[in-house]
C-alpha positions as CSV (number, residue, x, y, z in Angstrom):
1,X,18.0,-67.5,-133.6
2,X,15.2,-65.3,-132.6
3,X,12.3,-67.3,-131.5
4,X,8.6,-66.9,-132.9
5,X,7.5,-65.4,-129.4
6,X,10.3,-62.8,-129.6
7,X,9.4,-61.8,-133.2
8,X,5.8,-61.5,-132.3
9,X,6.7,-59.3,-129.6
10,X,8.7,-57.2,-131.7
11,X,5.9,-56.4,-133.9
12,X,5.8,-59.1,-136.6
13,X,2.5,-60.2,-135.8
14,X,1.0,-61.3,-139.3
15,X,4.4,-62.7,-140.4
16,X,4.9,-64.8,-137.4
17,X,1.4,-66.2,-137.7
18,X,2.0,-67.0,-141.3
19,X,5.2,-68.7,-140.5
20,X,3.5,-70.9,-137.8
21,X,0.7,-71.8,-140.1
22,X,3.2,-72.9,-142.9
23,X,4.5,-75.5,-140.5
24,X,1.3,-77.5,-140.5
25,X,1.3,-80.2,-137.8
26,X,5.2,-80.1,-137.4
27,X,4.2,-77.0,-135.1
28,X,3.5,-79.6,-132.4
29,X,7.1,-80.9,-132.5
30,X,9.8,-80.1,-130.1
31,X,11.5,-77.4,-129.8
32,X,8.8,-75.4,-131.6
33,X,5.6,-76.3,-129.8
34,X,6.3,-74.4,-126.5
35,X,7.3,-71.2,-128.5
36,X,4.3,-71.5,-130.7
37,X,2.0,-72.0,-128.0
38,X,3.5,-68.8,-126.1
39,X,2.6,-66.8,-129.4
40,X,-0.9,-68.1,-129.4
41,X,-1.4,-67.2,-125.6
42,X,0.2,-63.8,-126.2
43,X,-2.1,-63.1,-129.2
44,X,-5.3,-64.0,-127.3
45,X,-4.3,-61.9,-124.2
46,X,-4.2,-59.1,-126.6
47,X,-7.7,-60.2,-128.0
48,X,-9.1,-60.3,-124.6
49,X,-7.8,-56.7,-123.9
50,X,-9.5,-55.4,-127.1
51,X,-12.7,-57.3,-126.5
52,X,-13.1,-55.7,-123.1
53,X,-12.3,-52.2,-124.6
54,X,-14.9,-52.9,-127.4
55,X,-17.6,-54.0,-124.8
56,X,-17.0,-50.9,-122.6
57,X,-17.0,-48.5,-125.8
58,X,-20.0,-50.1,-127.2
59,X,-22.1,-49.8,-124.0
60,X,-21.2,-46.3,-123.8
61,X,-22.5,-45.7,-127.2
62,X,-26.0,-47.0,-126.3
63,X,-25.4,-50.5,-127.9
64,X,-28.1,-52.9,-126.8
65,X,-26.6,-56.3,-126.3
66,X,-29.9,-58.2,-125.4
67,X,-31.4,-57.9,-129.0
68,X,-30.9,-59.6,-132.5
69,X,-29.5,-63.2,-132.1
70,X,-31.0,-63.5,-128.3
71,X,-34.4,-62.5,-129.6
72,X,-34.8,-65.8,-131.4
73,X,-35.4,-67.6,-128.1
74,X,-38.8,-66.5,-127.1
75,X,-39.5,-67.8,-123.4
76,X,-37.7,-66.0,-120.6
77,X,-36.2,-69.6,-119.8
78,X,-34.7,-69.9,-123.3
79,X,-33.4,-66.4,-123.3
80,X,-31.8,-66.9,-119.9
81,X,-30.1,-70.3,-121.0
82,X,-28.7,-68.4,-124.1
83,X,-27.3,-65.7,-122.1
84,X,-25.6,-68.4,-119.9
85,X,-24.1,-70.3,-122.8
86,X,-23.3,-67.2,-124.9
87,X,-22.7,-64.2,-122.7
88,X,-21.5,-60.9,-123.9
89,X,-18.2,-61.7,-122.3
90,X,-17.2,-64.5,-119.9
91,X,-13.6,-65.5,-118.7
92,X,-12.2,-69.0,-119.3
93,X,-14.3,-71.9,-117.7
94,X,-12.9,-73.3,-114.5
95,X,-10.7,-76.2,-115.2
96,X,-10.5,-75.1,-118.7
97,X,-7.5,-77.4,-119.5
98,X,-9.6,-80.4,-118.3
99,X,-12.5,-79.4,-120.7
100,X,-10.0,-78.8,-123.7
101,X,-8.8,-82.3,-123.1
102,X,-12.4,-83.6,-123.2
103,X,-13.1,-81.8,-126.3
104,X,-9.9,-83.1,-127.9
105,X,-10.6,-86.7,-126.8
106,X,-14.0,-86.6,-128.6
107,X,-13.1,-84.6,-131.7
108,X,-9.6,-84.5,-132.2
109,X,-6.6,-81.8,-132.0
110,X,-7.7,-78.1,-131.8
111,X,-5.5,-75.6,-133.7
112,X,-3.4,-73.8,-131.1
113,X,-5.3,-70.5,-131.8
114,X,-8.6,-72.0,-130.8
115,X,-7.1,-73.7,-127.8
116,X,-5.5,-70.2,-126.6
117,X,-8.7,-68.5,-127.2
118,X,-10.5,-70.9,-124.7
119,X,-7.5,-70.8,-122.2
120,X,-7.4,-66.9,-122.2
121,X,-10.1,-65.0,-123.6
122,X,-13.1,-67.6,-122.9
123,X,-16.2,-66.3,-124.9
124,X,-17.3,-63.2,-126.6
125,X,-20.8,-62.2,-128.0
126,X,-21.1,-58.7,-129.4
127,X,-24.4,-59.7,-131.2
128,X,-27.0,-56.6,-130.7
129,X,-28.2,-53.5,-131.9
130,X,-26.6,-50.0,-132.1
131,X,-29.2,-47.0,-132.0
132,X,-27.5,-45.2,-134.7
133,X,-26.8,-48.1,-137.2
134,X,-29.5,-49.2,-139.6
135,X,-27.5,-51.7,-141.7
136,X,-27.9,-55.5,-141.8
137,X,-25.1,-58.3,-141.8
138,X,-22.5,-56.3,-139.6
139,X,-21.5,-59.8,-138.5
140,X,-20.6,-58.6,-134.9
141,X,-17.7,-60.7,-133.4
142,X,-19.0,-64.0,-131.6
143,X,-17.0,-66.9,-130.5
144,X,-19.3,-69.3,-128.5
145,X,-18.1,-70.8,-125.2
146,X,-16.5,-74.0,-124.8
147,X,-19.4,-75.1,-122.7
148,X,-21.7,-74.5,-125.5
149,X,-19.4,-76.3,-127.8
150,X,-19.5,-79.5,-125.6
151,X,-23.2,-79.3,-125.4
152,X,-23.3,-79.3,-129.1
153,X,-20.9,-82.2,-129.7
154,X,-23.2,-84.8,-128.3
155,X,-25.7,-84.8,-131.1
156,X,-22.9,-85.3,-133.6
157,X,-21.5,-88.2,-131.5
158,X,-24.6,-90.0,-131.0
159,X,-27.2,-89.1,-133.6
160,X,-30.5,-90.4,-133.6
161,X,-30.8,-93.5,-135.8
162,X,-28.0,-92.2,-138.1
163,X,-24.5,-93.2,-138.8
164,X,-21.9,-90.4,-137.8
165,X,-20.1,-89.1,-141.0
166,X,-17.2,-87.0,-141.7
167,X,-14.9,-84.9,-139.3
168,X,-16.4,-82.9,-136.5
169,X,-17.1,-79.3,-137.4
170,X,-16.3,-77.1,-134.3
171,X,-19.0,-74.6,-134.2
172,X,-17.3,-71.1,-133.7
173,X,-20.2,-68.9,-134.3
174,X,-23.6,-68.4,-136.0
175,X,-23.4,-66.5,-139.3
176,X,-24.1,-62.9,-140.0
177,X,-27.7,-63.1,-140.7
178,X,-28.5,-65.3,-137.7
179,X,-26.5,-62.8,-135.6
180,X,-29.2,-60.4,-136.7
181,X,-32.0,-62.6,-135.5
182,X,-33.1,-64.0,-139.0
183,X,-32.6,-67.5,-140.6
184,X,-29.0,-68.3,-141.0
185,X,-27.3,-70.2,-143.8
186,X,-24.8,-72.1,-141.8
187,X,-22.6,-71.6,-138.9
188,X,-18.9,-70.4,-138.9
189,X,-17.0,-73.8,-138.3
190,X,-13.4,-75.4,-138.1
191,X,-13.2,-79.2,-139.0
192,X,-11.4,-81.2,-136.4
193,X,-9.0,-82.7,-135.9
194,X,-6.5,-79.9,-136.8
195,X,-3.1,-80.1,-135.2
196,X,-1.7,-76.9,-136.9
197,X,-1.3,-73.5,-135.4
198,X,-4.3,-72.1,-136.8
199,X,-7.2,-73.1,-139.1
200,X,-9.5,-71.8,-141.8
201,X,-12.7,-70.5,-140.4
202,X,-15.2,-71.9,-143.2
203,X,-18.2,-69.8,-144.2
204,X,-16.3,-66.6,-143.5
205,X,-14.3,-66.1,-146.7
206,X,-12.1,-69.1,-145.3
207,X,-9.6,-67.1,-143.6
208,X,-7.7,-68.4,-140.7
209,X,-9.2,-67.8,-137.1
210,X,-6.6,-65.3,-136.1
211,X,-7.1,-63.3,-139.4
212,X,-10.7,-63.2,-138.8
213,X,-10.0,-61.8,-135.3
214,X,-7.8,-59.2,-136.8
215,X,-10.4,-58.4,-139.3
216,X,-12.9,-58.1,-136.5
217,X,-10.9,-55.4,-134.6
218,X,-10.0,-53.5,-137.8
219,X,-13.8,-52.8,-138.0
220,X,-14.7,-52.3,-134.3
221,X,-15.9,-55.6,-133.7
222,X,-18.1,-55.6,-136.9
223,X,-16.2,-56.9,-140.0
224,X,-19.5,-56.6,-142.0
225,X,-18.9,-52.8,-142.5
226,X,-16.2,-53.8,-145.0
227,X,-19.1,-54.3,-147.6
228,X,-20.5,-50.9,-147.1
229,X,-19.3,-47.7,-148.8
230,X,-21.0,-45.4,-146.5
231,X,-20.0,-46.0,-142.6
232,X,-20.1,-44.4,-139.4
233,X,-16.4,-43.3,-139.6
234,X,-16.5,-41.3,-136.3
235,X,-17.9,-44.5,-134.1
236,X,-15.3,-46.8,-135.9
237,X,-12.5,-44.5,-135.1
238,X,-13.7,-44.3,-131.6
239,X,-14.2,-48.2,-131.1
240,X,-10.7,-48.9,-132.7
241,X,-8.7,-46.4,-131.3
242,X,-5.8,-48.0,-129.3
243,X,-6.8,-51.5,-129.8
244,X,-3.7,-54.0,-129.7
245,X,-2.5,-55.4,-132.9
246,X,-2.8,-59.1,-133.0
């Protein structure tokens, strides 16, 4: 029988992820687990390639990464701290597997897709301003770092004078308005624990995380363009040319 990983390599990208998601928690059982994790890591290797291509192309087009969301932090010290926690691009943390174990011990199982993202991609933050685009809510691709996730979990674990309630909501990214530097309505989150292959990204049309990444790459890192009838087609064609399917 052909493995999920072999099918993925042969081009059945979306179908393989649909099949893995349909397994639910059983994806962690032998012999499926290693096969599914291999798919997740290969997917995120492709995501990493695409992210680096997009950053290079955006820089070439005059995109200013140091604006928008970063502008909400006014002092030089605050801005430097945000650059550290949410850089444009950063590889996985040193000892990333130890840090993932730390997060799972606190909040429960990560879906394999998110685990592999932290292992292989690290973080990405495309928030900023393009000199030729004058549209709000373009929703640039952002996935905050595992370091920032771990920083955010402690107020949930130890709320001041309050009882902790409900599952932990893993903060993936700010919403589209906060990315523009305006007040947001709530972040994109994934409730934990979630032992499945992938998980719904709440507050973003409730699509699975991998589907969200796929949509981001379809729109050159800015899935908000899907809401507009008039788009910079030449720019988008240049951004998306040759991106790897995930």
